[in-house]
C-alpha positions in Angstrom: 31.8 8.7 -15.9 31.2 9.4 -19.6 33.7 11.6 -21.5 32.5 15.2 -21.9 31.6 14.7 -25.6 29.4 11.7 -24.7 26.1 11.3 -22.8 24.8 8.4 -20.9 22.2 6.2 -22.7 18.6 7.0 -22.2 16.1 9.8 -22.4 16.1 13.4 -21.1 13.4 15.9 -20.7 14.1 19.4 -21.9 12.1 22.6 -21.7 13.1 26.2 -22.1 12.2 28.7 -19.4 9.0 30.6 -20.2 7.9 28.2 -22.9 4.7 26.1 -23.0 6.3 22.9 -24.3 8.5 20.2 -22.8 10.4 17.7 -25.0 11.6 14.2 -24.4 14.8 13.6 -26.3 16.9 10.5 -26.8 20.7 10.3 -26.2 21.4 11.6 -29.8 19.3 14.7 -29.3 16.3 13.6 -31.4 12.9 14.7 -30.1 10.8 11.6 -29.4 7.8 13.3 -27.7 6.5 16.8 -26.9 4.0 17.9 -24.3 2.3 21.3 -24.6 0.3 23.3 -22.2 -1.4 26.7 -22.3 0.8 27.7 -19.3 4.4 28.8 -19.3 6.9 27.1 -17.0 10.1 28.2 -15.2 11.9 24.9 -15.9 11.1 22.5 -13.0 10.0 19.2 -14.5 10.2 15.5 -13.9 9.2 12.5 -15.9 7.5 10.0 -13.6 7.8 6.2 -13.7 4.3 5.9 -15.2 5.2 8.1 -18.2 3.4 11.2 -16.9 5.1 14.6 -16.8 5.1 16.7 -13.6 6.0 20.4 -14.2 5.6 23.8 -12.7 3.3 26.3 -14.3 3.1 30.1 -14.3 -0.6 31.0 -13.9 -2.0 34.1 -15.7 -1.5 37.4 -13.8 1.4 36.0 -11.6 4.1 38.6 -11.7 6.5 36.7 -9.5 8.9 34.6 -11.6 11.0 32.7 -9.1 10.9 29.0 -8.4 8.3 28.0 -5.8 5.9 30.8 -6.5 5.0 30.3 -10.2 1.4 29.6 -9.5 1.0 25.8 -9.6 2.0 22.3 -10.6 0.6 20.4 -13.5 0.7 16.6 -14.3 0.3 15.7 -18.0 -0.4 12.3 -19.5 1.7 11.1 -22.4 -1.1 12.2 -24.8 -1.1 15.7 -23.3 -4.3 15.3 -21.2 -4.1 17.3 -18.0 -4.4 14.9 -15.1 -4.4 17.6 -12.5 -3.1 21.1 -11.9 
């Protein structure tokens, strides 16, 4: 297990709650890619083996802001193209 001041090598995905962007960061914290969407998210996201991003989205007019009822799921290509939502 790495020491608390270290991180394991590789990439991480990072997105703030209620923002429209998700960032791919390296093990030094440098942003290497950003996906943007017109929809806000509550924070559930996963980078899939093919390089696409799967994330939850809050659809317009949805007043419920808890996981599982945000409105939908979106899959984005590396270039930001919406593959499905």
